N, C-alpha and C positions, 0 to 999 in steps of 0.2 A: 315433752313437747307434744301438743296435738295440732290438729289443723285449725286454721284461723277462722273458718266458717263452718256452719252446720251442713252446708251443701257443697257439692262439687259440680259446678256449672260449666267451667271451662278453665283453661290454663293461662289465659291472658294475664290475669293479675295474681297468679300463684307464685310466691317467691321461691327461689332456688332451694332454700333449706327445707321447705315443705315438700317439694318434689323429691328431694333426696330422702326425706323421711318416709315417703310412700314407697319408694324403690327399696329402701333398706328393710322396711316392714314386709315387703313381698318376698324377700329371700327365705325366711323361715316358713312362709306360707307355701312356697314351691316345694319345700321339703315334705310338707304334709301331703301334697298331691302325689308325691312319689312313693308314699307308704302303701303297703298292701291294704291297710284299713285307713281310709281317708276320712277320719272323723275326729274332731276335737270339740269340746263343749263350750267354746268361747262365747257363742251367741245363743246359747240355749235360753228359750223363753222370749226371744226377740222375733219380730215378724218383718219380713221383707216382701214388698209388693212390687211386681214388675208391670208397668203399663206401657204397651207398645201400640202406637198408632200406625206404625209402618212394619212391614215384614222384616224379620231378623231370625237368623239361625245362630250364628256364633255368639253375638253379644248377649242375646237373651239367655241362651243355654249356659254360657259361662257365668253370668250373674247368678242364675239359679243354682248351678253347681257350687259356686263360691259360697253362697248362703247355706246350702245343705252341708258342705264340708265343715262349716263352722257351727252346725247344729241349729241354725235358725229355721223357723217355719217360713215357707214361701207360698205366695199366691200370685198367679199370673193372670193378667187381664189383657185380652187382645181386643182392639177396637171393633173388629168385624163381628165379634161374638158377644159384645157387651152392650150396655145401655148407650155407649158412645155412638153406636150405629143408629140409635134412635134420636140422635141430636143433642145428647147431654153435653153441656159445656165442660171445658177442662176444669174450671173452678168448682163446678158441681161434682164432677168426678173426684176431684181432690178432697172436697169436704166429706164425701162418702167414705173414701179411703181412710181419712183421718178419724172419722167416727168409729171405724172398725178397729182402731188402735194400732195402726201400722207404725213401726219405728223408723222405717226407711222406705222410700219410694224410688224406683228406677224408672225413668221416663224416656221414651223415644217418641219424637213428635216431628211432623213435617214443617212446623213453623219455628223459625228462629226466635229465641226468647221464651219459648214455652216452659222450659225447665226452670228458668229464673222466676217466672210468674208462679209456677207451682211452689217453689221454695218460699216465696213470700206469702203464700196462701195457707200452708200447713206448718205445724210445729215439727213434723217428722223431717228427718234428714232427706235430702233429695240428691240423686246422682243423675246427671245428664248422660243418657245413652245415645245422644245424637239429636240435635235440633236443627232441622232444615239443613242449609249449607253453612251453618254457623260454627259449631264446635262438636267434637267427639273426644272429650278429655281422656276417657279410659283407654281408647285405642292409642292415643299418643303416649300415655304412660306405659302401656305394654311395649310400645315401640322403643321408648327410652330404656326400659328395663332390659329388653332383648339386646340392644346395642351395648349397654354397659356390661352386661353379663359376658358377651362375646369379646368385646374390645378392652374391657377393663377400665374404660373411661368414656366420657362424653365430650369433655373440653378439647377443643382443637380439631375435632373430626369434621370431615366434609360430607354433608348429607345431600344427596341428589333426590329430588321428588319429581317424578315424571308423570304427566298425564293431564286429566281433567281437573285442573286446579279450581276452576270456577264453581263447580258443584260440590267440591270436596270439603266436608267438615273435618275430615282427618287431616288434610293438608294444613288447615288453619291451626289446629291444635298442635300438630307436629312442629310447625314454624315457631309457635310460642314456646313449646317445651324445649326443643333442641337449642334454640338461640338463648333461652334463659340459662341453659346449662353449659353455654360456652362453645357450642358447635356452630359451624357455618352451614346455612341452608341455601341450596340452589334449586330454582324451579325451572321446568321446561314443559312446554305443551303447545298446542295450537293457539295462535294469537286470540282466536275467538273464545277460547276456554281459559284465558288468563285474566283474572279480575283486574280492573284498573286500580292502580295504587297499592297492589299487594306488596310491593317492595317496602311500603311503610311499616309493615309488620316485622321487618328486619331481614327478609330473605333477599337473595340476589336473583333477578329474573334473567335467564339466559335465552338467547335467540334460538338455539338448537339444542336437542338432547345431547349431542356430542359434546357441546361446551359444558353442560351441566355434569356430564358423566366423567369428564377428564380428571383422573386421580381421585375420584370419590371413594370414601371409605364405606359408605352405605348407600344403596340404591333402593328407594321406596317407589314401587310402581303402583299407581292408583288405578282403580277400576273405572273403565269408561261407563258412566252412569246413563245407560241408554234410556232408562225410564224418565230421566230428568231433562233430556236434551230437547232443545227448541230447534225448529227447522232453520237451517242455514248456519248453525253453529258448528255442526259436525261434518268433517270433510268426506265421510264414507269409511266403512270399516277397513276395506283393503288399503285405501290411501293412508288412513291413520296408522295401520300396522307397518306400512312401508316407511313412513316419515317419523313416527314416534314410538312404535312398538319396541320393547326391549327384547333383543335376541342375543345369541352368543357373541356375534361380532361387536355389537354395541357394548355389551357388558365387559368386553376386553379393554375398553377405554378406561374403566374404573381401576382402582388399585387391585393388585393381584389377589389380595385377601378380602376384597369388598364383600359385604353382606348383601344379599338380595332379599327384599321384604315386600309384602303385599298385604293390605288389610282384608282382602277377600270379600266376596267370592271372586274367583278369577274368571276373566273372559279369555280363555286360552286361545292363542293364535291371533289375538287382537292387540291387547296391550302387553302381553308377555307370551313367549313361546314355551311349550311344554318341557322341552329339554332343560332349560335353565330353571323353570319353576320347580322342577323335581331334581335339580342338580345339586352339586356339592356346596355351592355358595348360598343356596336357599335356606332361610331359617323360617319359612312361612308356617310350617307345622309347629315349630317351637314358639312362634308368636301366639298361637292358639293356647298352648299350655300356659305360657307366661301371662296371658290375659286372665286366666282363672286366678292365678296367684296375685296379680295386681288388684283384681276386684275383691279378693279376700282381704287384702291389706286395707283397702278403702272401707269395707264394711266394718272391719275391726276398729279402724281409727275413728270412724264416725259414730258407731253405736256399741262398740265392744269394750270401751275403757280407754281408747285413745282420743276421746271426744273433743269437740270443738272448744277452742279457748276464747272464741268470740261469738258474735251473733251472725245471723244470715245477712248476706249483702243485699 
């Protein structure tokens, strides 16, 4: 079985069996990461291009490491240091990349829908590394992998997502992914940072973080995206920390063995306190490792022999 599309744009329409295939494929990939010599020839002769219109450390580095561990050649394009900064359009950039013979393109872009447009423009496989406040599918997949690895299941779990839901592409992808796999997703955050109608995605909107945290098996803390905030939406850092920040006392409301997660980078002391971010329940560093394994799995499934069984959407 392969993936149904040549591209991975989001989790909204990905069936549970495909998500399960990706997570299952990531397991042997994680074993490769843990070897002393982290190199297998699965993607030798293949080329992966990363195109980032926004700053990124974890996502970009993990995609590049994933490609290198599988022996693919990698090329990184940053908007600030390429023809993009001269006004080149996304379609023109895509055609240039295609002309160079890229097999797969990883795209991060500030506009929702950019990755889907790219996928329709090029024959190469496309992975969405975050498009505006739309989706960030690989972050959700690594979250799913981490939870399944630690809990042994996804079905029936209670997932609390706390913070800036409005600007979070991670939250949307997590809602699609966890609910598709049979988990219950609860959301909490300032009313001004809660998108209208978000419950239509299948999540439960809670009035307080305490309500969302009660008995939760997993607590996902979102980064307050200060760079995306509009005036009037944000109550102030100190007030946010008091009302919505996850600290030791609030974490006690969750299940005793609850996992604490964060997509990074962390605003310590605002959305999360340092003691719990570095505490025993935190799996934040493991999320980073698992992110490489999940991205290796996607590269393999798309261009390494597990290829698409259908066409691009």
